[in-house]
C-alpha positions, 0 to 999 in steps of 0.5 A: 500500499505504501509503495502505491502511495509513493508511486502515486505521489510521482504520477500526473494525478498527484502533480495535478492536485498539488497544482490545484493546492498551490493555486488555491493558496495563491487565490485565498492566501496562505494566512487564511489557510493557516487559521484554525489549525491545532497543535496536532495538525500538520496540514489541512486540505479543504475540510480534511486535516492531516495530523502529525500522528498520521504523517508520522505513522505513514513516514515510519511505515515508508521508512521501514519499507525503504530500509528493507529495500535498501533505499533512502526515503525522501520526506518530501515524497512522503509528504506529497503522498499524504497531501495528495491523499488528503485532497482525494479524501476531501473530494470523496467527502464532498461527493459522498463516496464510500465503500462497504465493510464487505468490500474492504474485507474482500480486498484484504482477503484477496491480497496475495501477501496474505494467501497461503499455499492453496490460495486462500486467506490466512488470518495468522499470516495476515496478523504475523505480517502486520506485526512484523511490519509494525502496522496496527491492524485497525490502521491497516483496515482503515487505510485499505478502506480509504484507498478504495475510496480514493481509487474511485476518483484517481482511477476515474481521472486516469481511465483510458490513459496509456503511457506511450511505449517509447516513453516507458522504454526511455524511462526504464533505460534511464532508471536502470541503465548501468555502465562498467568503466575500466581504465588503465594508467600507463606511466611514461617510465613503462614505455620503452623510448622509440628513439630517432628513426634513420633515413632508411626507416623514414623512406620505408614508411614514406613509401608505404604511406605515399597517399597520406603525403600526396595532394590530390590531383585536380583537372579543369573541365570545360563542357560543350553542350550540343543541342539539336534544337539550337544548331539545326536549321531546317530551312537550309535543307532543300527538297533535292537534298531530302530526295537524294538522302531518301534514295541513299537510305531507301533500303532502310525505309522499306520492307522487302515483300515476303511469301510463304514457300511450300515445296513438293519434290518430284522424281522428274521434270515431266511429273512436275510439269504435269502437276503444275498444269493441274494447279494452273487449271484450278486445282488447289496446291494442297488438293493436288498434293493429296491426290498425288500422295506427295509430301508438302515441305514448308520452307517458311516465309522468304523474300524475293532475294 
């Protein structure tokens, strides 16, 4: 529960409530807020008072938890949590919020810290843990009840809000990132003097690293742009020039006539002549070949050449 208070004091809800408190002090003045205080009062938010005993109890519980965790407690952090809770209590009183004793008992009974191995509430474990932590049983029940009432407001304010994952990852790295630093100190006495290099050593090093001592070569370039639209003069070309150029390149502008050639082979010229006369008389080439039982050979598409 105290961990939740500390976490809540760092959240945006607590910062919002603290901003409201500061604004109220600025509007009505601090002197008016301090009127009516008693000796045992530490602070008051609206109609809700925070006693010195209550702050001391919360601080001692937080201090014990921090010692177990090996951390140092910040009194300002505890005070912020107490003031935030007082603001929530005051708002809850204004709205008439509350919870039943059955709800409080159910919340305590399902706390994982108080469950035994079979997952049921263990009263002896509950009493032992409270005694070990130095927490009064009635104070603990009272705190649970107030936490449930406060949650009705804080959960409503924070409902539907999700922290962007990049921000979560950045905060996690900021809080948990560690560095291992190793260093080695080398005294000048531990370094063997190199000595002055000879001419041969210098020449060898220079030959191996010539590029480091050589300035880059530069060239001056001149660019001449030839644009057909700028250098061409269509009016200077005569019709005779066009005709002569066409005749010279006619073969490149024309496509030779082509025919598909089919061939029938005969044993002698007389048979071929007789077949030609049959075709010339009107018989189709394929029909003549079929009548003569001749094989037709397709020579493909050919030009006159």
